[in-house]
C-alpha positions as CSV (number, residue, x, y, z in Angstrom):
1,M,35.6,84.1,-47.8
2,L,33.7,82.9,-50.8
3,A,35.3,80.7,-53.4
4,R,36.5,82.7,-56.5
5,E,33.5,81.7,-58.6
6,Y,31.2,83.4,-56.3
7,D,33.4,86.7,-56.0
8,E,30.5,88.7,-57.0
9,L,28.2,87.6,-54.4
10,Q,28.2,89.7,-51.1
11,Y,27.0,88.8,-47.5
12,D,24.6,91.2,-45.7
13,W,23.4,91.5,-42.4
14,F,19.8,90.2,-41.8
15,G,19.2,90.3,-38.2
16,D,21.0,89.1,-35.3
17,E,20.9,85.3,-36.3
18,Y,20.7,85.5,-40.0
19,G,22.6,86.9,-43.2
20,K,21.7,87.0,-46.9
21,M,23.5,86.7,-49.8
22,I,23.2,89.6,-52.5
23,A,23.8,89.0,-56.2
24,P,24.6,92.5,-57.2
25,S,24.2,91.6,-61.0
26,R,22.0,89.1,-63.0
27,A,25.4,88.1,-64.3
28,A,26.6,86.7,-60.9
29,L,27.1,83.1,-60.7
30,L,24.8,81.6,-58.2
31,P,25.6,78.6,-55.9
32,E,23.5,75.5,-56.6
33,P,21.2,74.2,-53.5
34,G,23.2,72.0,-51.6
35,T,26.4,74.2,-52.1
36,V,28.4,74.6,-48.9
37,L,29.5,78.2,-48.3
38,E,32.0,79.3,-45.2
39,L,31.0,82.4,-43.9
40,V,31.9,84.8,-41.1
41,V,28.6,85.4,-39.2
42,S,27.7,89.0,-38.5
43,H,26.5,88.4,-34.9
44,C,26.8,85.2,-33.0
45,D,25.7,85.6,-29.2
46,P,22.0,84.9,-29.6
47,T,22.8,81.4,-31.2
48,V,26.1,80.2,-29.6
49,N,24.3,78.4,-26.4
50,L,22.5,76.4,-28.9
51,F,25.7,74.4,-29.7
52,D,27.7,72.0,-27.5
53,R,31.0,73.1,-29.0
54,L,32.7,75.2,-31.8
55,H,34.9,74.1,-34.3
56,I,37.8,76.4,-34.8
57,I,39.3,76.2,-38.5
58,R,42.1,77.4,-40.0
59,A,43.3,77.0,-43.6
60,G,40.4,74.5,-44.1
61,K,41.6,72.1,-41.1
62,V,39.9,72.1,-37.8
63,V,42.6,73.1,-35.3
64,D,40.8,73.1,-32.0
65,V,37.3,72.4,-30.4
66,W,35.8,74.9,-27.9
67,P,33.3,73.6,-25.4
68,V,30.5,76.1,-24.7
69,D,30.1,76.0,-21.2
70,L,26.5,77.9,-20.7
71,R,24.9,75.5,-23.2
72,G,21.0,75.5,-22.6
73,C,17.7,77.1,-23.6
74,C,17.4,80.9,-23.4
75,Q,14.2,82.2,-22.0
């Protein structure tokens, strides 16, 4: 979910590992470079193996850490 000041922005699919933010109007407020946005990814299986663990967050707090068992390179 985007912060209220960015309500007009939309997240769109941009390939398996990528997404893109769309500003449907020129009046949309854009985040400054370095702004942290929390997004729900559209597709994650090609990249999960690149991480040692997933941090599970609820209401802005880490509630669990899940190890990634099959960590390693894909070929």
